[in-house]
N, C-alpha and C positions, 0 to 999 in steps of 0.2 A: 567617769567615762567608760572605765573598765566594767563596772557593774551594770551600768546603763545599756551600754552597746555590746556587752559580753564579747570582748576584744580577744580573750586567751581562748575563750570557747570557739570562737571562728579562726584561730590560728592566724592573728594579725595584730598590729600594733599602733599606735598613735601616729607615728611618722610614715607608717605605709597608707594610713588612711587619708592623712593630710596629703600627702603627694599624689594619692589616686584622685582626691578631690580638686586640685589644682589642673591635673590633667584633664579629667572630664571637662571642666569649665573652659580652659582654653581651648578645648576642641570644639566645643559648642557656643563659645561666645559671639560668634557670626552673627546668632539670630538677633542679639541686641540691635544690630544695624540693619540686617536684612528685613526682618519684620515690618519695621515702620515703612521701608522702602515700597514694599509690596502692598501694605494696606493704604499706603497714601493714593495708590492708583484707583482703589476703590471710593476715592473721594475724601479719604480722611486726611485732609488738609486744606489750610484758608487762604495760603498765598501763592498758589500754584506749585507745580513739581520741582522738588529740589534735586540738586545733584549729587552723585554717591558721596563727593567729599563733604559736602555740607553735612549730610547725615553722619558719615564716618567719624569726623571730629567735633562733632557736637556742635555746631555753628548752628543752631536751631533758630532761625528767624521765623518758623511755622510753629506755632502755639500747638496745633493740633497732633502734628507729626512727633513732636517731642513728648506730647503726652502719651501718644503710643509707644514710643521707646520705654518711658517710665513704666507703663501699663505690662509692656514684655517682660521687664526686669521684676517688677514686683509680684507679677503671677507666677513666673518661674522660681523666684526665691520662696513664695509660700508652698506652691506645692512640692518643690524639693525638700523643704524642711520638714513638712508632714511625712514625706518618703522617709526621712531619716529619723524623724522622734517617733512617728506613730506605727512605722513598718518595719524600721530597721532593716533597711536594704540600700545598697549604693546605686540607686537609679536616679539620674536627675530629669527635670521635667522643663519643657518650655512651651510657649505657642509653636504649632508643629508647621514645619514645611511642608508643601502639599496642601494642608488645609486651610493654610493662609490665602494659597492659591486659588484653592475652590472658594473660599469667601469671597475674594476680590472678583475673579474673572467669570465664575459660574453665578453665585448667588446675586452679586451686585450688578456687573457690568451685562451679564445675559439675561439674568431673568428681573432686572430692573429693581430689585429690592433697594433701599437706602442702607447706608453701612449702619445706622442705628438699627434699624429692624434686622439686619443679619447679625447682630451683635444679640438682640433679642432670641434667635433662633438658636445662637451658640450658647445661650444661658439655658434655655429649655432643655437642649441636648444633654447640658451637664446634669440638669435635674434629674432627667431619664438615666442618666450614667450612674448617679446617686442611687435611684430606686432600684435599680437591677444590682447594683453591687451589695446594699445593705440587704436584699432579698437572699442574695447568694446564688441568683443567675449566672452572673459572669464568671463566679468561680466555677460552678458546674460547667459551664462551658469548657473552661480551662481544662478540668480534670477528665473530660470527655474526650480530649483530642488524643490519640494514641502516641506511645512514647517515641516511636519511628520517626512520626511528624514534628514532634517537639525537636527532636535532634536535627531534621531537615530543615526547620525554621532556623534554628541557630547557623547552621550552614549557609542557607539562603541569605540571611542579614548578613554573613560574612562576605558573600559575592556582592551583595547590593551596596554595602558600606565601602567596599574596595572600589565599586564603579564609581560612586560617588567621588572617592579620592582621587582616582583616574582622570575624572571628569575636572575637577577642581583645579588638578594639577596641569591640565591640558596635555597630558599623556595620550588620552583618549578623548577624539572629538568626533563631531557629526560628520556623515558624507553622504550626499547624494546619491552616489554610485553604489556604495557598501554599508550604509546605514551608519557606520562607525569605523573608524581609521585612527592610524595614529596621528599625534599632534606634530607641531613644528617645534622641533628639538631646539633650534635657534633662537626661539623665542625666550627671553630673559626668565619669565615667569616659568614657564615649562623647565628651563635648565635649572632654576631654583628649586623647584620639586623634586627634580630627579637627584641632585646634590643632597638635598632633605632625605630622601629616601634611603640613598646609599648610607647617610650618617646614621640614621635611625637603625637600619638593617646592621649595621656594624655594632653599634650600642647594644642591639638585642642579642647578637651572635656573642658577644663578650659578657652576656648576662649581667650588664651594668644595672644597677637599680635607677629606676626613674627614666629608663632609656626613652619612652616615647615623649615624656615632658622635655626632656633633655634636647631630644632631638627637634621639638617645635621650636624651643627658645633659640637653640643654635643657628637653625635655618632661618630664622627671622633676623638674627643679627647679620647673618651673611646676606640677607636680602637688602641691607642698608646700603653698603657700598656697590652693589649689583643695579640699584636704582629700582627694585622691586617694591621695597619698603621705603616710602617717601615721607619724610617728617614734614609738615607744611609751616609755612611762616608763621610766626607767632603761636606756635603749637606750646601749649599748657597741659601739663599732665593732670592736673586736676580741674573740676567744674561742678557747678551747682546743676542739681537736675532740674528740667523744665518742669512747669506745673503739671499735675494731671486733671485740671479742672475742665478742658475741653473735651474728655472723653469719659471722665467718670460719671457713672449712672446714666448714660445718655442712650440706653437701648429703648426702643420704641416698637410696640406691636402694631401700631396704626398703619405702618408702610405696606402690610400684606394687601392693603386695598388698592395698591398701584399694580398688583400681578393679576394676570388672567382678565384683562381688559374690563376691569371694573366689576366682573361677576364674582360675588362673595365665594359661592362654593369653589370655583377653579382657583381663586386666591387662596383659600384654606387648604385646600388638596396640594397646592405647588408649595406652601409653606410648610406643610407637614412633610412633603418630600424631600425639602431641604433639612429639616431636623434630623430625619431619618438617614439622609447620607451622611450628615456631620456625625451621627450616632455609629453608624456602619464603620466608616472609615478609622475613626478614632479608637473604637473599641477593639478591631482587630490589629490595628497597628500597635496598640499598647499591649494587647495579648501576646503579639508576635515578638515584641521586644523584650518584655518581662520573661518569656518562657525560653527564647532563644538565647538571651544573655546569661540568665540563670542557669540553663543548661550548661553553657560553656564554663560556668564559674562553679559547677557541681552543687549547686543550691537546692536541686530538687531532690526530692527523696525517693526511695526505692520504686514508688509507683509513679515516678515521673510527676509529682505534683509539688507546687511552690508553698511552703508552708507560709501562712500569714497572707497569703495572696488577697483576701478582701481589702486587708489594710492597704496594700499597696496599689490596688485598683480605686480606693476611695481618695488617695491622694490625687491620682488624676482626674477623679470626677469633681471633687472640689475645686481644683485648679481651673478646671474648663468653667465652672460657674462664675467663681470670683473673678476671672480673666475677663469675662465677657463684661460684668460691671465694670473693671477698671477701664476696659477699652480695647481688647484686643482677641484674636481670633482662639480656636480651641487650642487647649494646653494637653499635652500628650507627653507620654514617656520617649526620652530620645534615644536612639539606638547609638550615639556618641558616648553613652555612659559605659559602652563596652570597652573604651580607652582607658577609662579609670578602673575599671575590674580587671582588665588585663595587667594593669601596673600593681594588683593585689588588694584592691579596695572589696571589701566582703562586709561591710555593716554599714549602718545609717549615718556613721560619723562620716563617712565620704560624702554622702549627700547633704550633711549640715554644711562641710567645708564648701560645697558647690553654693550652697544658698547663701552663705556669708560673704562669699566672692561676688555673687550677683548683687546684692545689697551693696557693697562697696563700688561694683561697677556704676553705681549711680552718680558717684563723684571721681571715678577714674575712667569714664568710658573711653577718654582720648587714649589711654595706655591700651586699653583691650584692642582699641581700634585699629593700632599698628600692627597686629599680627594678621600676615595676610593668607588668603586661603591656600597657598601655595607652601605655606609652613605647616598647615595643620592636615593638607592633604596626605602627606606621608603617612601619618599616624593612623587615618583611615585605612590606608591600604594596608599597614601592618596588621590592625586588628583585625582585617578581612582574613589575613592569613592565618591567624590564631584561631577565629571562629570555624573556619572550613574544616577544622580538624573533627567537628562534630559527626562527619560522614561515617567516621569509623564505627560508630555504634549503631549504624543502620544495617540491616540486614538485607543486601543487595542479591543473595542468593534465593531470597523469596520474593518473586516477582510481585505480589501484592502488597509487600512492603516497600519494594523499589520503586514502582510506578509512582505511586502518589508521592513518595518522598522525593523522588527527581522533579516532578512537576511543581512541588513547593519550593525546591531550592533554585530552578531555573526562572520560573515565572517572576519571582521578586524583582531581580536584576532587569531581565527583559520587559516588564511592564511597569517598571520603577514603582512597585508599591509592595509593601508588605502584606497588606489586606489582600491583594489579589493572589499572591503566591499561596496564603493560607487557604483561601477559597479554592484553588486549583487543587490543593492537596486533599481538602476533605469532600471534594466532589467524586474524584476518582478511588478514595480510599473504599468507601461502600459499594461503587460500582464493580471494582476488580473482585473484592471479597464475596459479593453476591454471585458473580459467574463461576468463582473458584468452589461455591458450595460452602464458603465459610461465614456466612452472615452473622453467626452468633457472636463472631469476634468483633463486631462493630456496636459502640454504644449507642442506644437509641437517639442521643442528643445530636450523634454526627449525622444521621439520617435526616432529623430537621434542618440541620444547619445547609447539610448538602441541597436539600430541596428549596431553601430560602436562598442562595447562592444562586442555583441555577434561575430560579425566578428572576433575581436581581439582573444577571448577566442578559437575559432575554429582554428585560425591559430597558437596560441600556441599549441592546441593539436596536431595539424599537424607536 
């Protein structure tokens, strides 16, 4: 392992990498249960809607929903394993939140595609990812992004991931009067999250090794007597995984004929739009996550580039295509990887540990399901604190650097999208450079991206 992952060269060791892998897995394990719950709304079920409890504790009386869970786990394990062994980076991948919602509510429910046809669109988008990755287009895009925006992406992800933590904790909630407001601190779930945040903060301040992971575990145990963590009757820690047969290889292109009122050209155009949407969101979410977390972990070189970037991007691309064949929506790199990186994960060994834990979750899903969102929320908030430090490397005295960076940072949490934050920064960067007479500082690819983003936002507005 020392020779393969170059542990000493990366100033890490086996214990640290394993600990980081456990931290990342526990922080993102929610996807095992959330993804099937979202995709079943798209019709990926055969016996009607299932309650959260049925999903969470693996009482899978619906073979299709069970198959989606298995597809979720296997696609995450495979893509993360490729990331670890091929790219040697500590990033974890799984079917993406937001992308599964787009799959369900836009592509299937709004546009009228069957889930089988939607899977075909995901598969094709994965092939597109592979093509633009092996040809170097994706890496060229990453390298063209200025260093100030890369640091802004890191800080923006910090705010974004902290917002997710605050919402999951119930500390921040929606309000018709003020958009957002403080939650109800008498709620036992919110109270547990606050206790967990205090515990994790104390452990971090004391520089305890594995503070984030310990915080999650301690908070989960405290949640049992508080009634937040409920162990159901007949609970068993181990179970055999459901069959993958109901979703394996079920993608079907013929469903596009149902779009556009039966008009073939309208149907084809609509289907292409779906593929481009999947491609856009996944590509820039992944780029943002890789660049942002890598910047915080000091993985970027002096020019702000991530070595072996194409290998990391290929793991994402392959994961998406294979995931579609297995029966799940787009696979992407998870911002929760930052939790493991903050625990010291620096090599692909961290990812290998995450992949192995995903495989193990096929049989111990009930145990993973006991960890509540209120226990992982403090970890996300703490990671947000750590990642926000990237703003120190942005030159705010130069307004042509400050405004694009600011737009990148704030649009991510305010629009709940990494891709939108990157788009905002890349639109404003060439704009302010041009009016300041410094257009030569802008890479030609940035001009192209800015134009494409503007067209996309105009199209969405229309």
